[in-house]
PDB file of N, CA, C and O in Angstrom:
ATOM      1  N   MET A   1      25.656  23.213  31.210  1.00  0.00           N
ATOM      2  CA  MET A   1      25.866  24.483  30.536  1.00  0.00           C
ATOM      3  C   MET A   1      25.070  24.494  29.232  1.00  0.00           C
ATOM      4  O   MET A   1      25.153  23.566  28.428  1.00  0.00           O
ATOM      5  N   SER A   2      24.313  25.544  29.044  1.00  0.00           N
ATOM      6  CA  SER A   2      23.539  25.646  27.811  1.00  0.00           C
ATOM      7  C   SER A   2      23.955  26.905  27.062  1.00  0.00           C
ATOM      8  O   SER A   2      24.431  27.882  27.639  1.00  0.00           O
ATOM      9  N   ILE A   3      23.760  26.837  25.787  1.00  0.00           N
ATOM     10  CA  ILE A   3      24.106  27.962  24.922  1.00  0.00           C
ATOM     11  C   ILE A   3      22.828  28.735  24.636  1.00  0.00           C
ATOM     12  O   ILE A   3      21.787  28.149  24.336  1.00  0.00           O
ATOM     13  N   SER A   4      22.917  30.042  24.730  1.00  0.00           N
ATOM     14  CA  SER A   4      21.735  30.867  24.489  1.00  0.00           C
ATOM     15  C   SER A   4      21.434  30.961  22.996  1.00  0.00           C
ATOM     16  O   SER A   4      22.291  30.707  22.150  1.00  0.00           O
ATOM     17  N   LYS A   5      20.214  31.328  22.707  1.00  0.00           N
ATOM     18  CA  LYS A   5      19.794  31.517  21.320  1.00  0.00           C
ATOM     19  C   LYS A   5      20.644  32.595  20.656  1.00  0.00           C
ATOM     20  O   LYS A   5      21.038  32.455  19.498  1.00  0.00           O
ATOM     21  N   GLU A   6      20.926  33.669  21.390  1.00  0.00           N
ATOM     22  CA  GLU A   6      21.740  34.760  20.845  1.00  0.00           C
ATOM     23  C   GLU A   6      23.144  34.269  20.494  1.00  0.00           C
ATOM     24  O   GLU A   6      23.691  34.622  19.449  1.00  0.00           O
ATOM     25  N   ASP A   7      23.724  33.445  21.383  1.00  0.00           N
ATOM     26  CA  ASP A   7      25.056  32.896  21.105  1.00  0.00           C
ATOM     27  C   ASP A   7      25.041  32.041  19.837  1.00  0.00           C
ATOM     28  O   ASP A   7      25.951  32.118  19.012  1.00  0.00           O
ATOM     29  N   LEU A   8      23.998  31.229  19.696  1.00  0.00           N
ATOM     30  CA  LEU A   8      23.885  30.385  18.510  1.00  0.00           C
ATOM     31  C   LEU A   8      23.723  31.219  17.246  1.00  0.00           C
ATOM     32  O   LEU A   8      24.294  30.887  16.207  1.00  0.00           O
ATOM     33  N   LEU A   9      22.957  32.287  17.325  1.00  0.00           N
ATOM     34  CA  LEU A   9      22.775  33.161  16.163  1.00  0.00           C
ATOM     35  C   LEU A   9      24.088  33.826  15.767  1.00  0.00           C
ATOM     36  O   LEU A   9      24.400  33.937  14.582  1.00  0.00           O
ATOM     37  N   VAL A  10      24.857  34.268  16.763  1.00  0.00           N
ATOM     38  CA  VAL A  10      26.158  34.881  16.485  1.00  0.00           C
ATOM     39  C   VAL A  10      27.096  33.849  15.878  1.00  0.00           C
ATOM     40  O   VAL A  10      27.809  34.143  14.918  1.00  0.00           O
ATOM     41  N   MET A  11      27.098  32.644  16.433  1.00  0.00           N
ATOM     42  CA  MET A  11      27.964  31.585  15.905  1.00  0.00           C
ATOM     43  C   MET A  11      27.598  31.264  14.459  1.00  0.00           C
ATOM     44  O   MET A  11      28.477  31.085  13.616  1.00  0.00           O
ATOM     45  N   ARG A  12      26.288  31.191  14.172  1.00  0.00           N
ATOM     46  CA  ARG A  12      25.843  30.910  12.806  1.00  0.00           C
ATOM     47  C   ARG A  12      26.280  32.019  11.854  1.00  0.00           C
ATOM     48  O   ARG A  12      26.744  31.740  10.748  1.00  0.00           O
ATOM     49  N   LYS A  13      26.135  33.261  12.272  1.00  0.00           N
ATOM     50  CA  LYS A  13      26.540  34.390  11.431  1.00  0.00           C
ATOM     51  C   LYS A  13      28.041  34.348  11.162  1.00  0.00           C
ATOM     52  O   LYS A  13      28.476  34.547  10.028  1.00  0.00           O
ATOM     53  N   ASN A  14      28.829  34.090  12.200  1.00  0.00           N
ATOM     54  CA  ASN A  14      30.282  34.027  12.039  1.00  0.00           C
ATOM     55  C   ASN A  14      30.694  32.885  11.114  1.00  0.00           C
ATOM     56  O   ASN A  14      31.575  33.048  10.269  1.00  0.00           O
ATOM     57  N   LEU A  15      30.052  31.733  11.277  1.00  0.00           N
ATOM     58  CA  LEU A  15      30.377  30.598  10.411  1.00  0.00           C
ATOM     59  C   LEU A  15      29.964  30.864   8.971  1.00  0.00           C
ATOM     60  O   LEU A  15      30.663  30.463   8.040  1.00  0.00           O
ATOM     61  N   SER A  16      28.843  31.530   8.781  1.00  0.00           N
ATOM     62  CA  SER A  16      28.408  31.877   7.424  1.00  0.00           C
ATOM     63  C   SER A  16      29.405  32.824   6.765  1.00  0.00           C
ATOM     64  O   SER A  16      29.706  32.700   5.578  1.00  0.00           O
ATOM     65  N   THR A  17      29.911  33.768   7.547  1.00  0.00           N
ATOM     66  CA  THR A  17      30.926  34.693   7.033  1.00  0.00           C
ATOM     67  C   THR A  17      32.193  33.935   6.662  1.00  0.00           C
ATOM     68  O   THR A  17      32.776  34.169   5.603  1.00  0.00           O
ATOM     69  N   GLN A  18      32.619  33.027   7.535  1.00  0.00           N
ATOM     70  CA  GLN A  18      33.815  32.230   7.253  1.00  0.00           C
ATOM     71  C   GLN A  18      33.629  31.399   5.990  1.00  0.00           C
ATOM     72  O   GLN A  18      34.548  31.280   5.180  1.00  0.00           O
ATOM     73  N   LEU A  19      32.434  30.820   5.823  1.00  0.00           N
ATOM     74  CA  LEU A  19      32.149  30.030   4.630  1.00  0.00           C
ATOM     75  C   LEU A  19      32.214  30.902   3.379  1.00  0.00           C
ATOM     76  O   LEU A  19      32.773  30.491   2.363  1.00  0.00           O
ATOM     77  N   GLY A  20      31.650  32.089   3.450  1.00  0.00           N
ATOM     78  CA  GLY A  20      31.707  33.002   2.312  1.00  0.00           C
ATOM     79  C   GLY A  20      33.134  33.363   1.951  1.00  0.00           C
ATOM     80  O   GLY A  20      33.489  33.409   0.773  1.00  0.00           O
ATOM     81  N   ASN A  21      33.955  33.622   2.963  1.00  0.00           N
ATOM     82  CA  ASN A  21      35.361  33.941   2.713  1.00  0.00           C
ATOM     83  C   ASN A  21      36.092  32.754   2.106  1.00  0.00           C
ATOM     84  O   ASN A  21      36.913  32.925   1.205  1.00  0.00           O
ATOM     85  N   ALA A  22      35.800  31.550   2.591  1.00  0.00           N
ATOM     86  CA  ALA A  22      36.436  30.350   2.048  1.00  0.00           C
ATOM     87  C   ALA A  22      36.042  30.151   0.589  1.00  0.00           C
ATOM     88  O   ALA A  22      36.872  29.764  -0.234  1.00  0.00           O
ATOM     89  N   GLN A  23      34.773  30.416   0.266  1.00  0.00           N
ATOM     90  CA  GLN A  23      34.316  30.278  -1.118  1.00  0.00           C
ATOM     91  C   GLN A  23      35.009  31.290  -2.027  1.00  0.00           C
ATOM     92  O   GLN A  23      35.366  30.964  -3.159  1.00  0.00           O
ATOM     93  N   LYS A  24      35.201  32.512  -1.539  1.00  0.00           N
ATOM     94  CA  LYS A  24      35.911  33.528  -2.328  1.00  0.00           C
ATOM     95  C   LYS A  24      37.354  33.104  -2.557  1.00  0.00           C
ATOM     96  O   LYS A  24      37.885  33.252  -3.658  1.00  0.00           O
ATOM     97  N   ASN A  25      37.989  32.574  -1.508  1.00  0.00           N
ATOM     98  CA  ASN A  25      39.371  32.116  -1.648  1.00  0.00           C
ATOM     99  C   ASN A  25      39.467  30.975  -2.649  1.00  0.00           C
ATOM    100  O   ASN A  25      40.385  30.943  -3.469  1.00  0.00           O
ATOM    101  N   LEU A  26      38.528  30.042  -2.588  1.00  0.00           N
ATOM    102  CA  LEU A  26      38.518  28.928  -3.527  1.00  0.00           C
ATOM    103  C   LEU A  26      38.344  29.434  -4.954  1.00  0.00           C
ATOM    104  O   LEU A  26      39.009  28.950  -5.869  1.00  0.00           O
ATOM    105  N   TYR A  27      37.464  30.394  -5.146  1.00  0.00           N
ATOM    106  CA  TYR A  27      37.248  30.979  -6.469  1.00  0.00           C
ATOM    107  C   TYR A  27      38.543  31.606  -6.988  1.00  0.00           C
ATOM    108  O   TYR A  27      38.900  31.430  -8.153  1.00  0.00           O
ATOM    109  N   ASN A  28      39.240  32.334  -6.121  1.00  0.00           N
ATOM    110  CA  ASN A  28      40.502  32.959  -6.523  1.00  0.00           C
ATOM    111  C   ASN A  28      41.558  31.917  -6.858  1.00  0.00           C
ATOM    112  O   ASN A  28      42.321  32.088  -7.808  1.00  0.00           O
ATOM    113  N   ILE A  29      41.607  30.839  -6.083  1.00  0.00           N
ATOM    114  CA  ILE A  29      42.572  29.766  -6.341  1.00  0.00           C
ATOM    115  C   ILE A  29      42.262  29.094  -7.675  1.00  0.00           C
ATOM    116  O   ILE A  29      43.167  28.826  -8.466  1.00  0.00           O
ATOM    117  N   GLU A  30      40.981  28.821  -7.921  1.00  0.00           N
ATOM    118  CA  GLU A  30      40.588  28.205  -9.187  1.00  0.00           C
ATOM    119  C   GLU A  30      40.969  29.093 -10.369  1.00  0.00           C
ATOM    120  O   GLU A  30      41.435  28.601 -11.396  1.00  0.00           O
ATOM    121  N   GLY A  31      40.771  30.388 -10.222  1.00  0.00           N
ATOM    122  CA  GLY A  31      41.145  31.321 -11.283  1.00  0.00           C
ATOM    123  C   GLY A  31      42.638  31.323 -11.533  1.00  0.00           C
ATOM    124  O   GLY A  31      43.080  31.367 -12.682  1.00  0.00           O
ATOM    125  N   ALA A  32      43.414  31.274 -10.467  1.00  0.00           N
ATOM    126  CA  ALA A  32      44.871  31.248 -10.607  1.00  0.00           C
ATOM    127  C   ALA A  32      45.318  29.970 -11.306  1.00  0.00           C
ATOM    128  O   ALA A  32      46.207  30.007 -12.157  1.00  0.00           O
ATOM    129  N   ILE A  33      44.714  28.849 -10.957  1.00  0.00           N
ATOM    130  CA  ILE A  33      45.065  27.576 -11.593  1.00  0.00           C
ATOM    131  C   ILE A  33      44.710  27.607 -13.075  1.00  0.00           C
ATOM    132  O   ILE A  33      45.489  27.139 -13.905  1.00  0.00           O
ATOM    133  N   MET A  34      43.544  28.153 -13.419  1.00  0.00           N
ATOM    134  CA  MET A  34      43.159  28.255 -14.829  1.00  0.00           C
ATOM    135  C   MET A  34      44.147  29.135 -15.589  1.00  0.00           C
ATOM    136  O   MET A  34      44.541  28.802 -16.707  1.00  0.00           O
ATOM    137  N   PHE A  35      44.550  30.258 -14.988  1.00  0.00           N
ATOM    138  CA  PHE A  35      45.516  31.143 -15.634  1.00  0.00           C
ATOM    139  C   PHE A  35      46.830  30.409 -15.880  1.00  0.00           C
ATOM    140  O   PHE A  35      47.398  30.495 -16.968  1.00  0.00           O
ATOM    141  N   ILE A  36      47.313  29.686 -14.867  1.00  0.00           N
ATOM    142  CA  ILE A  36      48.569  28.942 -15.000  1.00  0.00           C
ATOM    143  C   ILE A  36      48.446  27.894 -16.098  1.00  0.00           C
ATOM    144  O   ILE A  36      49.364  27.725 -16.900  1.00  0.00           O
ATOM    145  N   ASN A  37      47.316  27.189 -16.140  1.00  0.00           N
ATOM    146  CA  ASN A  37      47.120  26.172 -17.175  1.00  0.00           C
ATOM    147  C   ASN A  37      47.140  26.784 -18.570  1.00  0.00           C
ATOM    148  O   ASN A  37      47.714  26.207 -19.494  1.00  0.00           O
ATOM    149  N   ILE A  38      46.516  27.948 -18.727  1.00  0.00           N
ATOM    150  CA  ILE A  38      46.517  28.626 -20.027  1.00  0.00           C
ATOM    151  C   ILE A  38      47.935  29.025 -20.419  1.00  0.00           C
ATOM    152  O   ILE A  38      48.343  28.831 -21.564  1.00  0.00           O
ATOM    153  N   GLU A  39      48.687  29.584 -19.471  1.00  0.00           N
ATOM    154  CA  GLU A  39      50.060  29.991 -19.762  1.00  0.00           C
ATOM    155  C   GLU A  39      50.934  28.788 -20.109  1.00  0.00           C
ATOM    156  O   GLU A  39      51.759  28.862 -21.020  1.00  0.00           O
ATOM    157  N   LEU A  40      50.756  27.683 -19.388  1.00  0.00           N
ATOM    158  CA  LEU A  40      51.529  26.472 -19.688  1.00  0.00           C
ATOM    159  C   LEU A  40      51.196  25.951 -21.081  1.00  0.00           C
ATOM    160  O   LEU A  40      52.086  25.523 -21.816  1.00  0.00           O
ATOM    161  N   LYS A  41      49.910  25.985 -21.443  1.00  0.00           N
ATOM    162  CA  LYS A  41      49.511  25.524 -22.771  1.00  0.00           C
ATOM    163  C   LYS A  41      50.140  26.398 -23.853  1.00  0.00           C
ATOM    164  O   LYS A  41      50.611  25.885 -24.869  1.00  0.00           O
ATOM    165  N   LYS A  42      50.150  27.712 -23.641  1.00  0.00           N
ATOM    166  CA  LYS A  42      50.791  28.617 -24.603  1.00  0.00           C
ATOM    167  C   LYS A  42      52.269  28.285 -24.750  1.00  0.00           C
ATOM    168  O   LYS A  42      52.792  28.253 -25.863  1.00  0.00           O
ATOM    169  N   MET A  43      52.944  28.039 -23.629  1.00  0.00           N
ATOM    170  CA  MET A  43      54.370  27.710 -23.661  1.00  0.00           C
ATOM    171  C   MET A  43      54.616  26.396 -24.386  1.00  0.00           C
ATOM    172  O   MET A  43      55.561  26.280 -25.167  1.00  0.00           O
ATOM    173  N   GLU A  44      53.762  25.400 -24.129  1.00  0.00           N
ATOM    174  CA  GLU A  44      53.908  24.110 -24.806  1.00  0.00           C
ATOM    175  C   GLU A  44      53.698  24.266 -26.306  1.00  0.00           C
ATOM    176  O   GLU A  44      54.432  23.676 -27.100  1.00  0.00           O
ATOM    177  N   GLU A  45      52.707  25.050 -26.698  1.00  0.00           N
ATOM    178  CA  GLU A  45      52.456  25.275 -28.123  1.00  0.00           C
ATOM    179  C   GLU A  45      53.625  26.004 -28.768  1.00  0.00           C
ATOM    180  O   GLU A  45      53.995  25.704 -29.903  1.00  0.00           O
ATOM    181  N   GLN A  46      54.208  26.960 -28.052  1.00  0.00           N
ATOM    182  CA  GLN A  46      55.369  27.680 -28.568  1.00  0.00           C
ATOM    183  C   GLN A  46      56.553  26.733 -28.725  1.00  0.00           C
ATOM    184  O   GLN A  46      57.284  26.806 -29.713  1.00  0.00           O
ATOM    185  N   ASP A  47      56.744  25.838 -27.746  1.00  0.00           N
ATOM    186  CA  ASP A  47      57.830  24.856 -27.828  1.00  0.00           C
ATOM    187  C   ASP A  47      57.657  23.959 -29.045  1.00  0.00           C
ATOM    188  O   ASP A  47      58.632  23.646 -29.728  1.00  0.00           O
ATOM    189  N   VAL A  48      56.419  23.542 -29.324  1.00  0.00           N
ATOM    190  CA  VAL A  48      56.151  22.689 -30.482  1.00  0.00           C
ATOM    191  C   VAL A  48      56.453  23.449 -31.758  1.00  0.00           C
ATOM    192  O   VAL A  48      57.081  22.907 -32.667  1.00  0.00           O
ATOM    193  N   ARG A  49      56.013  24.706 -31.838  1.00  0.00           N
ATOM    194  CA  ARG A  49      56.284  25.510 -33.037  1.00  0.00           C
ATOM    195  C   ARG A  49      57.782  25.692 -33.245  1.00  0.00           C
ATOM    196  O   ARG A  49      58.265  25.601 -34.374  1.00  0.00           O
ATOM    197  N   GLU A  50      58.513  25.944 -32.179  1.00  0.00           N
ATOM    198  CA  GLU A  50      59.957  26.140 -32.299  1.00  0.00           C
ATOM    199  C   GLU A  50      60.659  24.847 -32.691  1.00  0.00           C
ATOM    200  O   GLU A  50      61.618  24.875 -33.462  1.00  0.00           O
ATOM    201  N   SER A  51      60.195  23.718 -32.172  1.00  0.00           N
ATOM    202  CA  SER A  51      60.860  22.449 -32.475  1.00  0.00           C
ATOM    203  C   SER A  51      60.546  21.962 -33.885  1.00  0.00           C
ATOM    204  O   SER A  51      61.333  21.222 -34.473  1.00  0.00           O
ATOM    205  N   THR A  52      59.397  22.373 -34.433  1.00  0.00           N
ATOM    206  CA  THR A  52      59.047  21.961 -35.797  1.00  0.00           C
ATOM    207  C   THR A  52      59.437  23.019 -36.819  1.00  0.00           C
ATOM    208  O   THR A  52      59.343  22.792 -38.025  1.00  0.00           O
ATOM    209  N   GLY A  53      59.870  24.161 -36.337  1.00  0.00           N
ATOM    210  CA  GLY A  53      60.292  25.219 -37.238  1.00  0.00           C
ATOM    211  C   GLY A  53      59.150  26.003 -37.841  1.00  0.00           C
ATOM    212  O   GLY A  53      59.355  26.754 -38.795  1.00  0.00           O
ATOM    213  N   THR A  54      57.953  25.848 -37.307  1.00  0.00           N
ATOM    214  CA  THR A  54      56.818  26.633 -37.801  1.00  0.00           C
ATOM    215  C   THR A  54      56.547  27.763 -36.840  1.00  0.00           C
ATOM    216  O   THR A  54      56.719  27.626 -35.629  1.00  0.00           O
ATOM    217  N   ASP A  55      56.125  28.871 -37.389  1.00  0.00           N
ATOM    218  CA  ASP A  55      55.837  30.034 -36.532  1.00  0.00           C
ATOM    219  C   ASP A  55      54.696  30.837 -37.035  1.00  0.00           C
ATOM    220  O   ASP A  55      54.332  31.843 -36.426  1.00  0.00           O
TER     221      ASP A  55
END
């Protein structure tokens, strides 16, 4: 059984699309993690200010 050139081209296009979608998802995940890290840092800084009595 052999695969036609057209089948290979379609498979390549589909895989390229899947890769692009995966990259977009990774970008969104990275952004969410950065946002969470920033919020956690703000909370930690607020906790320090409250515990030392400075504001």
